[in-house]
N, CA, C and O atoms as a GROMACS GRO file, in nm:
protein
  604
    1MET      N    1  12.216  10.879  13.722
    1MET     CA    2  12.171  10.744  13.697
    1MET      C    3  12.028  10.750  13.646
    1MET      O    4  11.942  10.817  13.704
    2SER      N    5  12.003  10.681  13.540
    2SER     CA    6  11.867  10.683  13.486
    2SER      C    7  11.791  10.561  13.538
    2SER      O    8  11.848  10.454  13.560
    3GLY      N    9  11.662  10.580  13.557
    3GLY     CA   10  11.576  10.473  13.607
    3GLY      C   11  11.539  10.377  13.497
    3GLY      O   12  11.583  10.392  13.382
    4PRO      N   13  11.457  10.279  13.532
    4PRO     CA   14  11.413  10.184  13.431
    4PRO      C   15  11.335  10.255  13.322
    4PRO      O   16  11.264  10.353  13.348
    5SER      N   17  11.350  10.206  13.202
    5SER     CA   18  11.281  10.270  13.091
    5SER      C   19  11.130  10.251  13.105
    5SER      O   20  11.081  10.141  13.133
    6VAL      N   21  11.060  10.359  13.086
    6VAL     CA   22  10.915  10.357  13.096
    6VAL      C   23  10.860  10.355  12.955
    6VAL      O   24  10.895  10.439  12.872
    7ARG      N   25  10.775  10.262  12.928
    7ARG     CA   26  10.716  10.251  12.796
    7ARG      C   27  10.614  10.362  12.778
    7ARG      O   28  10.519  10.375  12.856
    8GLU      N   29  10.635  10.442  12.676
    8GLU     CA   30  10.544  10.554  12.652
    8GLU      C   31  10.417  10.505  12.587
    8GLU      O   32  10.419  10.417  12.500
    9ALA      N   33  10.306  10.562  12.629
    9ALA     CA   34  10.177  10.530  12.568
    9ALA      C   35  10.174  10.593  12.430
    9ALA      O   36  10.227  10.702  12.410
   10PRO      N   37  10.111  10.525  12.334
   10PRO     CA   38  10.100  10.584  12.200
   10PRO      C   39  10.015  10.710  12.209
   10PRO      O   40   9.928  10.722  12.294
   11PRO      N   41  10.041  10.804  12.120
   11PRO     CA   42   9.963  10.928  12.125
   11PRO      C   43   9.815  10.898  12.099
   11PRO      O   44   9.780  10.810  12.020
   12LYS      N   45   9.730  10.973  12.168
   12LYS     CA   46   9.586  10.955  12.149
   12LYS      C   47   9.547  11.007  12.011
   12LYS      O   48   9.604  11.104  11.961
   13LEU      N   49   9.449  10.940  11.951
   13LEU     CA   50   9.400  10.986  11.822
   13LEU      C   51   9.309  11.106  11.844
   13LEU      O   52   9.228  11.108  11.936
   14LEU      N   53   9.322  11.205  11.759
   14LEU     CA   54   9.235  11.321  11.766
   14LEU      C   55   9.094  11.282  11.722
   14LEU      O   56   9.076  11.183  11.652
   15THR      N   57   8.997  11.360  11.762
   15THR     CA   58   8.857  11.329  11.733
   15THR      C   59   8.834  11.311  11.583
   15THR      O   60   8.764  11.217  11.543
   16GLY      N   61   8.890  11.396  11.501
   16GLY     CA   62   8.874  11.384  11.356
   16GLY      C   63   8.934  11.255  11.302
   16GLY      O   64   8.876  11.190  11.215
   17ALA      N   65   9.051  11.218  11.355
   17ALA     CA   66   9.116  11.094  11.312
   17ALA      C   67   9.034  10.973  11.355
   17ALA      O   68   9.023  10.876  11.281
   18LYS      N   69   8.977  10.978  11.476
   18LYS     CA   70   8.891  10.869  11.524
   18LYS      C   71   8.769  10.853  11.434
   18LYS      O   72   8.732  10.742  11.397
   19ALA      N   73   8.707  10.964  11.400
   19ALA     CA   74   8.587  10.960  11.316
   19ALA      C   75   8.621  10.906  11.178
   19ALA      O   76   8.547  10.824  11.123
   20ALA      N   77   8.732  10.951  11.121
   20ALA     CA   78   8.772  10.904  10.988
   20ALA      C   79   8.804  10.755  10.990
   20ALA      O   80   8.765  10.682  10.899
   21LEU      N   81   8.873  10.709  11.094
   21LEU     CA   82   8.907  10.567  11.105
   21LEU      C   83   8.781  10.482  11.123
   21LEU      O   84   8.769  10.375  11.063
   22THR      N   85   8.689  10.529  11.205
   22THR     CA   86   8.562  10.458  11.225
   22THR      C   87   8.486  10.448  11.093
   22THR      O   88   8.434  10.342  11.059
   23PHE      N   89   8.479  10.558  11.019
   23PHE     CA   90   8.409  10.559  10.890
   23PHE      C   91   8.476  10.462  10.792
   23PHE      O   92   8.407  10.385  10.725
   24ARG      N   93   8.610  10.466  10.784
   24ARG     CA   94   8.681  10.374  10.693
   24ARG      C   95   8.660  10.229  10.732
   24ARG      O   96   8.642  10.143  10.646
   25ALA      N   97   8.662  10.200  10.863
   25ALA     CA   98   8.642  10.062  10.909
   25ALA      C   99   8.502  10.013  10.870
   25ALA      O  100   8.488   9.902  10.820
   26TRP      N  101   8.400  10.094  10.894
   26TRP     CA  102   8.264  10.050  10.863
   26TRP      C  103   8.237  10.041  10.714
   26TRP      O  104   8.168   9.948  10.670
   27THR      N  105   8.288  10.134  10.634
   27THR     CA  106   8.267  10.122  10.489
   27THR      C  107   8.341  10.001  10.435
   27THR      O  108   8.290   9.931  10.347
   28THR      N  109   8.461   9.975  10.486
   28THR     CA  110   8.535   9.856  10.443
   28THR      C  111   8.462   9.730  10.486
   28THR      O  112   8.455   9.633  10.409
   29PHE      N  113   8.408   9.728  10.606
   29PHE     CA  114   8.330   9.614  10.654
   29PHE      C  115   8.213   9.585  10.561
   29PHE      O  116   8.194   9.471  10.518
   30LEU      N  117   8.134   9.686  10.527
   30LEU     CA  118   8.018   9.667  10.440
   30LEU      C  119   8.061   9.618  10.301
   30LEU      O  120   7.996   9.532  10.242
   31GLN      N  121   8.170   9.673  10.250
   31GLN     CA  122   8.222   9.630  10.119
   31GLN      C  123   8.268   9.483  10.123
   31GLN      O  124   8.240   9.407  10.031
   32THR      N  125   8.336   9.444  10.230
   32THR     CA  126   8.387   9.307  10.236
   32THR      C  127   8.273   9.206  10.252
   32THR      O  128   8.278   9.097  10.196
   33VAL      N  129   8.171   9.242  10.328
   33VAL     CA  130   8.056   9.152  10.341
   33VAL      C  131   7.994   9.131  10.203
   33VAL      O  132   7.964   9.018  10.165
   34ALA      N  133   7.974   9.240  10.129
   34ALA     CA  134   7.915   9.228   9.994
   34ALA      C  135   8.006   9.148   9.901
   34ALA      O  136   7.957   9.063   9.826
   35GLU      N  137   8.135   9.175   9.905
   35GLU     CA  138   8.228   9.105   9.815
   35GLU      C  139   8.238   8.956   9.846
   35GLU      O  140   8.247   8.875   9.754
   36THR      N  141   8.236   8.918   9.973
   36THR     CA  142   8.247   8.775  10.006
   36THR      C  143   8.122   8.698   9.966
   36THR      O  144   8.127   8.575   9.955
   37ARG      N  145   8.013   8.766   9.946
   37ARG     CA  146   7.892   8.699   9.898
   37ARG      C  147   7.896   8.675   9.748
   37ARG      O  148   7.826   8.588   9.697
   38ARG      N  149   7.979   8.752   9.677
   38ARG     CA  150   7.986   8.742   9.531
   38ARG      C  151   8.110   8.673   9.478
   38ARG      O  152   8.110   8.620   9.367
   39HIS      N  153   8.218   8.672   9.558
   39HIS     CA  154   8.347   8.623   9.509
   39HIS      C  155   8.414   8.533   9.611
   39HIS      O  156   8.389   8.545   9.731
   40PRO      N  157   8.499   8.440   9.564
   40PRO     CA  158   8.576   8.356   9.657
   40PRO      C  159   8.677   8.440   9.734
   40PRO      O  160   8.719   8.547   9.690
   41LEU      N  161   8.714   8.391   9.849
   41LEU     CA  162   8.803   8.464   9.940
   41LEU      C  163   8.934   8.511   9.874
   41LEU      O  164   8.972   8.626   9.897
   42PRO      N  165   9.003   8.429   9.795
   42PRO     CA  166   9.128   8.479   9.735
   42PRO      C  167   9.106   8.603   9.647
   42PRO      O  168   9.191   8.692   9.642
   43GLU      N  169   8.992   8.609   9.578
   43GLU     CA  170   8.962   8.727   9.495
   43GLU      C  171   8.934   8.850   9.582
   43GLU      O  172   8.975   8.961   9.549
   44VAL      N  173   8.864   8.829   9.691
   44VAL     CA  174   8.835   8.940   9.783
   44VAL      C  175   8.965   8.995   9.840
   44VAL      O  176   8.983   9.117   9.846
   45VAL      N  177   9.055   8.908   9.883
   45VAL     CA  178   9.184   8.951   9.938
   45VAL      C  179   9.264   9.026   9.831
   45VAL      O  180   9.327   9.127   9.862
   46ALA      N  181   9.262   8.978   9.707
   46ALA     CA  182   9.335   9.046   9.600
   46ALA      C  183   9.284   9.188   9.580
   46ALA      O  184   9.362   9.280   9.556
   47VAL      N  185   9.154   9.207   9.589
   47VAL     CA  186   9.097   9.341   9.577
   47VAL      C  187   9.141   9.428   9.694
   47VAL      O  188   9.181   9.543   9.675
   48LEU      N  189   9.133   9.374   9.815
   48LEU     CA  190   9.172   9.450   9.934
   48LEU      C  191   9.321   9.481   9.936
   48LEU      O  192   9.364   9.581   9.995
   49GLU      N  193   9.399   9.396   9.871
   49GLU     CA  194   9.544   9.413   9.869
   49GLU      C  195   9.587   9.513   9.762
   49GLU      O  196   9.701   9.560   9.761
   50GLY      N  197   9.496   9.544   9.671
   50GLY     CA  198   9.529   9.631   9.558
   50GLY      C  199   9.566   9.772   9.597
   50GLY      O  200   9.567   9.807   9.715
   51PRO      N  201   9.598   9.853   9.496
   51PRO     CA  202   9.640   9.991   9.522
   51PRO      C  203   9.535  10.067   9.603
   51PRO      O  204   9.415  10.047   9.587
   52SER      N  205   9.584  10.154   9.689
   52SER     CA  206   9.493  10.235   9.769
   52SER      C  207   9.559  10.367   9.801
   52SER      O  208   9.679  10.386   9.780
   53ARG      N  209   9.479  10.456   9.851
   53ARG     CA  210   9.535  10.582   9.897
   53ARG      C  211   9.616  10.553  10.023
   53ARG      O  212   9.587  10.460  10.097
   54SER      N  213   9.716  10.633  10.045
   54SER     CA  214   9.799  10.613  10.164
   54SER      C  215   9.735  10.682  10.282
   54SER      O  216   9.691  10.797  10.272
   55ALA      N  217   9.731  10.614  10.393
   55ALA     CA  218   9.673  10.672  10.514
   55ALA      C  219   9.762  10.786  10.563
   55ALA      O  220   9.885  10.779  10.556
   56ALA      N  221   9.698  10.890  10.612
   56ALA     CA  222   9.772  11.005  10.662
   56ALA      C  223   9.844  10.974  10.793
   56ALA      O  224   9.942  11.039  10.828
   57LEU      N  225   9.796  10.875  10.863
   57LEU     CA  226   9.848  10.843  10.995
   57LEU      C  227   9.886  10.695  10.999
   57LEU      O  228   9.808  10.611  10.954
   58HIS      N  229  10.003  10.662  11.051
   58HIS     CA  230  10.040  10.522  11.067
   58HIS      C  231  10.018  10.482  11.212
   58HIS      O  232  10.071  10.545  11.304
   59ILE      N  233   9.939  10.379  11.232
   59ILE     CA  234   9.907  10.329  11.365
   59ILE      C  235   9.974  10.193  11.379
   59ILE      O  236   9.970  10.111  11.287
   60ASP      N  237  10.034  10.168  11.494
   60ASP     CA  238  10.095  10.038  11.519
   60ASP      C  239   9.994   9.927  11.484
   60ASP      O  240   9.880   9.934  11.527
   61PRO      N  241  10.035   9.826  11.406
   61PRO     CA  242   9.941   9.723  11.363
   61PRO      C  243   9.864   9.655  11.475
   61PRO      O  244   9.745   9.628  11.460
   62ARG      N  245   9.928   9.626  11.588
   62ARG     CA  246   9.856   9.562  11.700
   62ARG      C  247   9.750   9.656  11.756
   62ARG      O  248   9.638   9.615  11.786
   63ARG      N  249   9.788   9.781  11.769
   63ARG     CA  250   9.691   9.880  11.819
   63ARG      C  251   9.575   9.894  11.721
   63ARG      O  252   9.460   9.901  11.763
   64LEU      N  253   9.605   9.898  11.593
   64LEU     CA  254   9.500   9.908  11.492
   64LEU      C  255   9.407   9.786  11.499
   64LEU      O  256   9.286   9.799  11.480
   65GLY      N  257   9.463   9.669  11.526
   65GLY     CA  258   9.382   9.548  11.541
   65GLY      C  259   9.282   9.561  11.654
   65GLY      O  260   9.166   9.523  11.641
   66ARG      N  261   9.327   9.616  11.766
   66ARG     CA  262   9.236   9.636  11.880
   66ARG      C  263   9.130   9.742  11.847
   66ARG      O  264   9.013   9.727  11.884
   67ILE      N  265   9.172   9.848  11.778
   67ILE     CA  266   9.078   9.955  11.742
   67ILE      C  267   8.970   9.902  11.649
   67ILE      O  268   8.852   9.927  11.671
   68VAL      N  269   9.010   9.828  11.547
   68VAL     CA  270   8.913   9.775  11.451
   68VAL      C  271   8.813   9.684  11.521
   68VAL      O  272   8.693   9.694  11.497
   69ALA      N  273   8.861   9.595  11.607
   69ALA     CA  274   8.771   9.505  11.679
   69ALA      C  275   8.671   9.583  11.764
   69ALA      O  276   8.554   9.546  11.772
   70LYS      N  277   8.717   9.690  11.826
   70LYS     CA  278   8.630   9.772  11.911
   70LYS      C  279   8.530   9.852  11.828
   70LYS      O  280   8.412   9.858  11.863
   71VAL      N  281   8.576   9.913  11.720
   71VAL     CA  282   8.490   9.997  11.636
   71VAL      C  283   8.378   9.918  11.569
   71VAL      O  284   8.268   9.969  11.551
   72LEU      N  285   8.406   9.792  11.532
   72LEU     CA  286   8.305   9.713  11.462
   72LEU      C  287   8.205   9.646  11.555
   72LEU      O  288   8.111   9.581  11.509
   73ARG      N  289   8.224   9.661  11.685
   73ARG     CA  290   8.131   9.604  11.783
   73ARG      C  291   8.012   9.695  11.801
   73ARG      O  292   8.028   9.817  11.814
   74LEU      N  293   7.893   9.639  11.802
   74LEU     CA  294   7.772   9.715  11.832
   74LEU      C  295   7.702   9.647  11.948
   74LEU      O  296   7.634   9.546  11.930
   75GLY      N  297   7.719   9.702  12.066
   75GLY     CA  298   7.662   9.639  12.184
   75GLY      C  299   7.720   9.499  12.198
   75GLY      O  300   7.841   9.481  12.195
   76PRO      N  301   7.633   9.398  12.214
   76PRO     CA  302   7.683   9.262  12.229
   76PRO      C  303   7.719   9.197  12.095
   76PRO      O  304   7.779   9.089  12.092
   77TRP      N  305   7.682   9.261  11.982
   77TRP     CA  306   7.707   9.203  11.850
   77TRP      C  307   7.851   9.229  11.806
   77TRP      O  308   7.902   9.340  11.815
   78ARG      N  309   7.914   9.122  11.758
   78ARG     CA  310   8.049   9.131  11.702
   78ARG      C  311   8.049   9.062  11.566
   78ARG      O  312   7.992   8.953  11.552
   79PRO      N  313   8.112   9.124  11.466
   79PRO     CA  314   8.120   9.056  11.337
   79PRO      C  315   8.211   8.933  11.347
   79PRO      O  316   8.296   8.925  11.436
   80ARG      N  317   8.192   8.840  11.257
   80ARG     CA  318   8.277   8.721  11.254
   80ARG      C  319   8.422   8.761  11.236
   80ARG      O  320   8.452   8.866  11.180
   81CYS      N  321   8.511   8.676  11.283
   81CYS     CA  322   8.654   8.705  11.279
   81CYS      C  323   8.705   8.729  11.136
   81CYS      O  324   8.797   8.808  11.116
   82LEU      N  325   8.646   8.662  11.038
   82LEU     CA  326   8.690   8.680  10.900
   82LEU      C  327   8.668   8.824  10.856
   82LEU      O  328   8.757   8.885  10.796
   83PHE      N  329   8.551   8.880  10.884
   83PHE     CA  330   8.522   9.016  10.840
   83PHE      C  331   8.607   9.118  10.915
   83PHE      O  332   8.656   9.214  10.856
   84THR      N  333   8.624   9.099  11.044
   84THR     CA  334   8.709   9.189  11.122
   84THR      C  335   8.853   9.182  11.069
   84THR      O  336   8.921   9.284  11.058
   85SER      N  337   8.899   9.062  11.037
   85SER     CA  338   9.034   9.045  10.983
   85SER      C  339   9.048   9.111  10.846
   85SER      O  340   9.151   9.173  10.818
   86LEU      N  341   8.947   9.098  10.762
   86LEU     CA  342   8.953   9.160  10.629
   86LEU      C  343   8.957   9.312  10.639
   86LEU      O  344   9.028   9.378  10.563
   87VAL      N  345   8.882   9.368  10.732
   87VAL     CA  346   8.885   9.514  10.752
   87VAL      C  347   9.024   9.555  10.800
   87VAL      O  348   9.081   9.651  10.747
   88LEU      N  349   9.078   9.484  10.897
   88LEU     CA  350   9.212   9.514  10.946
   88LEU      C  351   9.314   9.501  10.834
   88LEU      O  352   9.404   9.584  10.821
   89PHE      N  353   9.301   9.397  10.753
   89PHE     CA  354   9.389   9.373  10.639
   89PHE      C  355   9.393   9.497  10.549
   89PHE      O  356   9.501   9.546  10.515
   90ARG      N  357   9.276   9.548  10.513
   90ARG     CA  358   9.268   9.662  10.422
   90ARG      C  359   9.326   9.788  10.486
   90ARG      O  360   9.402   9.861  10.421
   91LEU      N  361   9.293   9.814  10.610
   91LEU     CA  362   9.344   9.934  10.676
   91LEU      C  363   9.496   9.929  10.691
   91LEU      O  364   9.563  10.032  10.681
   92LEU      N  365   9.549   9.811  10.716
   92LEU     CA  366   9.695   9.797  10.723
   92LEU      C  367   9.758   9.823  10.586
   92LEU      O  368   9.863   9.888  10.578
   93ARG      N  369   9.695   9.773  10.480
   93ARG     CA  370   9.746   9.798  10.344
   93ARG      C  371   9.745   9.948  10.314
   93ARG      O  372   9.838  10.000  10.252
   94GLU      N  373   9.639  10.016  10.358
   94GLU     CA  374   9.629  10.159  10.333
   94GLU      C  375   9.741  10.238  10.400
   94GLU      O  376   9.781  10.343  10.351
   95GLN      N  377   9.792  10.187  10.510
   95GLN     CA  378   9.899  10.260  10.577
   95GLN      C  379  10.038  10.207  10.541
   95GLN      O  380  10.138  10.244  10.602
   96GLY      N  381  10.042  10.120  10.439
   96GLY     CA  382  10.170  10.076  10.386
   96GLY      C  383  10.227   9.948  10.444
   96GLY      O  384  10.337   9.908  10.407
   97ASP      N  385  10.154   9.883  10.534
   97ASP     CA  386  10.200   9.756  10.589
   97ASP      C  387  10.170   9.644  10.489
   97ASP      O  388  10.097   9.664  10.392
   98ARG      N  389  10.229   9.526  10.514
   98ARG     CA  390  10.207   9.409  10.428
   98ARG      C  391  10.144   9.297  10.510
   98ARG      O  392  10.212   9.204  10.551
   99PRO      N  393  10.014   9.308  10.533
   99PRO     CA  394   9.946   9.207  10.615
   99PRO      C  395   9.926   9.076  10.542
   99PRO      O  396   9.924   9.071  10.419
  100VAL      N  397   9.910   8.970  10.620
  100VAL     CA  398   9.878   8.837  10.568
  100VAL      C  399   9.754   8.790  10.644
  100VAL      O  400   9.753   8.790  10.767
  101LEU      N  401   9.652   8.750  10.570
  101LEU     CA  402   9.532   8.692  10.631
  101LEU      C  403   9.560   8.544  10.653
  101LEU      O  404   9.598   8.473  10.560
  102VAL      N  405   9.540   8.498  10.775
  102VAL     CA  406   9.565   8.357  10.808
  102VAL      C  407   9.434   8.293  10.850
  102VAL      O  408   9.358   8.349  10.929
  103ILE      N  409   9.408   8.175  10.796
  103ILE     CA  410   9.290   8.097  10.831
  103ILE      C  411   9.339   7.969  10.897
  103ILE      O  412   9.429   7.903  10.846
  104GLY      N  413   9.280   7.935  11.012
  104GLY     CA  414   9.326   7.816  11.083
  104GLY      C  415   9.214   7.741  11.151
  104GLY      O  416   9.100   7.787  11.157
  105LEU      N  417   9.249   7.625  11.200
  105LEU     CA  418   9.158   7.539  11.277
  105LEU      C  419   9.208   7.528  11.420
  105LEU      O  420   9.328   7.545  11.446
  106PRO      N  421   9.118   7.502  11.514
  106PRO     CA  422   9.164   7.479  11.652
  106PRO      C  423   9.265   7.365  11.656
  106PRO      O  424   9.258   7.272  11.575
  107THR      N  425   9.358   7.373  11.748
  107THR     CA  426   9.463   7.272  11.761
  107THR      C  427   9.405   7.131  11.770
  107THR      O  428   9.458   7.038  11.710
  108HIS      N  429   9.299   7.116  11.845
  108HIS     CA  430   9.234   6.985  11.860
  108HIS      C  431   9.094   6.993  11.798
  108HIS      O  432   8.994   6.976  11.867
  109ALA      N  433   9.090   7.018  11.668
  109ALA     CA  434   8.963   7.037  11.598
  109ALA      C  435   8.877   6.912  11.601
  109ALA      O  436   8.925   6.800  11.580
  110THR      N  437   8.751   6.934  11.626
  110THR     CA  438   8.654   6.824  11.621
  110THR      C  439   8.550   6.852  11.513
  110THR      O  440   8.456   6.774  11.494
  111GLY      N  441   8.566   6.963  11.444
  111GLY     CA  442   8.473   7.001  11.338
  111GLY      C  443   8.547   7.083  11.234
  111GLY      O  444   8.669   7.075  11.222
  112THR      N  445   8.472   7.159  11.158
  112THR     CA  446   8.532   7.237  11.051
  112THR      C  447   8.527   7.387  11.077
  112THR      O  448   8.554   7.466  10.986
  113ARG      N  449   8.494   7.428  11.196
  113ARG     CA  450   8.486   7.571  11.228
  113ARG      C  451   8.626   7.632  11.226
  113ARG      O  452   8.715   7.589  11.300
  114THR      N  453   8.644   7.733  11.141
  114THR     CA  454   8.775   7.796  11.126
  114THR      C  455   8.780   7.930  11.199
  114THR      O  456   8.679   7.981  11.248
  115HIS      N  457   8.901   7.985  11.205
  115HIS     CA  458   8.924   8.115  11.268
  115HIS      C  459   9.019   8.194  11.179
  115HIS      O  460   9.105   8.135  11.112
  116ALA      N  461   9.005   8.326  11.177
  116ALA     CA  462   9.090   8.413  11.094
  116ALA      C  463   9.160   8.516  11.181
  116ALA      O  464   9.105   8.566  11.280
  117TRP      N  465   9.284   8.549  11.143
  117TRP     CA  466   9.360   8.655  11.208
  117TRP      C  467   9.459   8.711  11.109
  117TRP      O  468   9.476   8.658  10.999
  118ILE      N  469   9.526   8.819  11.148
  118ILE     CA  470   9.620   8.889  11.061
  118ILE      C  471   9.760   8.884  11.122
  118ILE      O  472   9.778   8.896  11.243
  119GLU      N  473   9.858   8.867  11.033
  119GLU     CA  474   9.999   8.875  11.072
  119GLU      C  475  10.067   8.980  10.986
  119GLU      O  476  10.033   8.998  10.869
  120VAL      N  477  10.164   9.049  11.045
  120VAL     CA  478  10.250   9.142  10.973
  120VAL      C  479  10.392   9.105  11.012
  120VAL      O  480  10.426   9.098  11.130
  121ASP      N  481  10.475   9.082  10.913
  121ASP     CA  482  10.615   9.040  10.937
  121ASP      C  483  10.622   8.920  11.031
  121ASP      O  484  10.701   8.919  11.125
  122ASP      N  485  10.539   8.820  11.004
  122ASP     CA  486  10.534   8.695  11.082
  122ASP      C  487  10.496   8.715  11.228
  122ASP      O  488  10.522   8.629  11.312
  123SER      N  489  10.436   8.828  11.259
  123SER     CA  490  10.394   8.856  11.394
  123SER      C  491  10.242   8.881  11.395
  123SER      O  492  10.190   8.956  11.314
  124GLU      N  493  10.176   8.817  11.487
  124GLU     CA  494  10.031   8.829  11.500
  124GLU      C  495   9.992   8.970  11.544
  124GLU      O  496  10.050   9.023  11.639
  125VAL      N  497   9.896   9.032  11.475
  125VAL     CA  498   9.855   9.168  11.510
  125VAL      C  499   9.706   9.179  11.543
  125VAL      O  500   9.659   9.287  11.580
  126GLY      N  501   9.633   9.072  11.530
  126GLY     CA  502   9.491   9.078  11.566
  126GLY      C  503   9.405   9.033  11.452
  126GLY      O  504   9.454   8.975  11.356
  127PRO      N  505   9.282   9.058  11.460
  127PRO     CA  506   9.213   9.117  11.575
  127PRO      C  507   9.214   9.019  11.693
  127PRO      O  508   9.231   8.899  11.675
  128PRO      N  509   9.196   9.073  11.813
  128PRO     CA  510   9.197   8.985  11.931
  128PRO      C  511   9.095   8.873  11.916
  128PRO      O  512   8.986   8.901  11.866
  129PRO      N  513   9.121   8.753  11.953
  129PRO     CA  514   9.234   8.703  12.030
  129PRO      C  515   9.348   8.651  11.943
  129PRO      O  516   9.434   8.581  11.994
  130GLY      N  517   9.351   8.683  11.814
  130GLY     CA  518   9.459   8.635  11.729
  130GLY      C  519   9.449   8.485  11.706
  130GLY      O  520   9.339   8.431  11.694
  131SER      N  521   9.562   8.420  11.698
  131SER     CA  522   9.564   8.277  11.665
  131SER      C  523   9.546   8.185  11.784
  131SER      O  524   9.546   8.063  11.769
  132ARG      N  525   9.529   8.240  11.900
  132ARG     CA  526   9.526   8.162  12.025
  132ARG      C  527   9.459   8.025  12.008
  132ARG      O  528   9.338   8.017  11.985
  133GLY      N  529   9.538   7.920  12.018
  133GLY     CA  530   9.486   7.784  12.013
  133GLY      C  531   9.449   7.734  11.875
  133GLY      O  532   9.376   7.636  11.862
  134HIS      N  533   9.499   7.800  11.770
  134HIS     CA  534   9.467   7.758  11.633
  134HIS      C  535   9.594   7.732  11.552
  134HIS      O  536   9.698   7.794  11.575
  135LEU      N  537   9.584   7.640  11.459
  135LEU     CA  538   9.693   7.608  11.367
  135LEU      C  539   9.659   7.665  11.230
  135LEU      O  540   9.548   7.645  11.181
  136ALA      N  541   9.754   7.734  11.168
  136ALA     CA  542   9.732   7.795  11.038
  136ALA      C  543   9.715   7.688  10.930
  136ALA      O  544   9.790   7.591  10.924
  137LEU      N  545   9.614   7.708  10.845
  137LEU     CA  546   9.590   7.620  10.730
  137LEU      C  547   9.624   7.688  10.599
  137LEU      O  548   9.677   7.625  10.507
  138ALA      N  549   9.594   7.818  10.589
  138ALA     CA  550   9.618   7.892  10.465
  138ALA      C  551   9.651   8.036  10.497
  138ALA      O  552   9.607   8.091  10.599
  139ARG      N  553   9.729   8.097  10.408
  139ARG     CA  554   9.766   8.238  10.421
  139ARG      C  555   9.734   8.306  10.289
  139ARG      O  556   9.758   8.251  10.182
  140PHE      N  557   9.681   8.428  10.299
  140PHE     CA  558   9.646   8.505  10.181
  140PHE      C  559   9.711   8.642  10.190
  140PHE      O  560   9.710   8.706  10.294
  141GLY      N  561   9.770   8.685  10.077
  141GLY     CA  562   9.827   8.819  10.071
  141GLY      C  563   9.967   8.827  10.124
  141GLY      O  564  10.034   8.726  10.146
  142GLY      N  565  10.011   8.951  10.144
  142GLY     CA  566  10.141   8.974  10.204
  142GLY      C  567  10.253   9.008  10.109
  142GLY      O  568  10.358   9.055  10.153
  143ALA      N  569  10.235   8.985   9.980
  143ALA     CA  570  10.343   9.013   9.886
  143ALA      C  571  10.282   9.051   9.751
  143ALA      O  572  10.171   9.010   9.718
  144PRO      N  573  10.357   9.130   9.671
  144PRO     CA  574  10.306   9.163   9.538
  144PRO      C  575  10.280   9.036   9.458
  144PRO      O  576  10.363   8.946   9.455
  145GLY      N  577  10.165   9.032   9.394
  145GLY     CA  578  10.130   8.916   9.314
  145GLY      C  579  10.103   8.792   9.397
  145GLY      O  580  10.112   8.680   9.347
  146SER      N  581  10.070   8.811   9.523
  146SER     CA  582  10.052   8.697   9.613
  146SER      C  583   9.929   8.616   9.580
  146SER      O  584   9.834   8.665   9.518
  147THR      N  585   9.933   8.493   9.621
  147THR     CA  586   9.821   8.402   9.605
  147THR      C  587   9.806   8.328   9.737
  147THR      O  588   9.870   8.362   9.836
  148VAL      N  589   9.722   8.228   9.738
  148VAL     CA  590   9.706   8.149   9.859
  148VAL      C  591   9.835   8.073   9.884
  148VAL      O  592   9.891   8.012   9.794
  149GLN      N  593   9.882   8.079  10.006
  149GLN     CA  594  10.002   8.006  10.046
  149GLN      C  595   9.960   7.894  10.138
  149GLN      O  596   9.911   7.920  10.248
  150GLY      N  597   9.978   7.772  10.097
  150GLY     CA  598   9.946   7.659  10.184
  150GLY      C  599  10.042   7.655  10.302
  150GLY      O  600  10.156   7.700  10.292
  151VAL      N  601   9.995   7.602  10.412
  151VAL     CA  602  10.079   7.595  10.530
  151VAL      C  603  10.121   7.453  10.553
  151VAL      O  604  10.193   7.424  10.649
   0.00000   0.00000   0.00000
């Protein structure tokens, strides 16, 4: 008789893989900050969605979302959700996933402050806390030749 199935922990990343992922996350972060200052968001997403080298390692999208959020944190400083989401978007594209950047407002919005998160196959993958308490307004990316998708 077999016991209840035990969920296996994902394999730990080797030191070299951690360093490479950290470097890619930070270089992508710096590039996206610069690009968003020069171009509208749909153009930035189109660039991030474009052809890229394939990642040597495929990491579960939710796990990658947590890793990106952690790697981009410096002490108490955290980048805005849009930049963390754009970095996650690019890294997911590099490993062959089809991410969608989602921009939303709080369910009971009293202002115009928005929030960003990433979905893959209609499933929220991060960065944490994801869409919690927000309604999607627009979606970017996710398909060849994609454009902004109204919600």
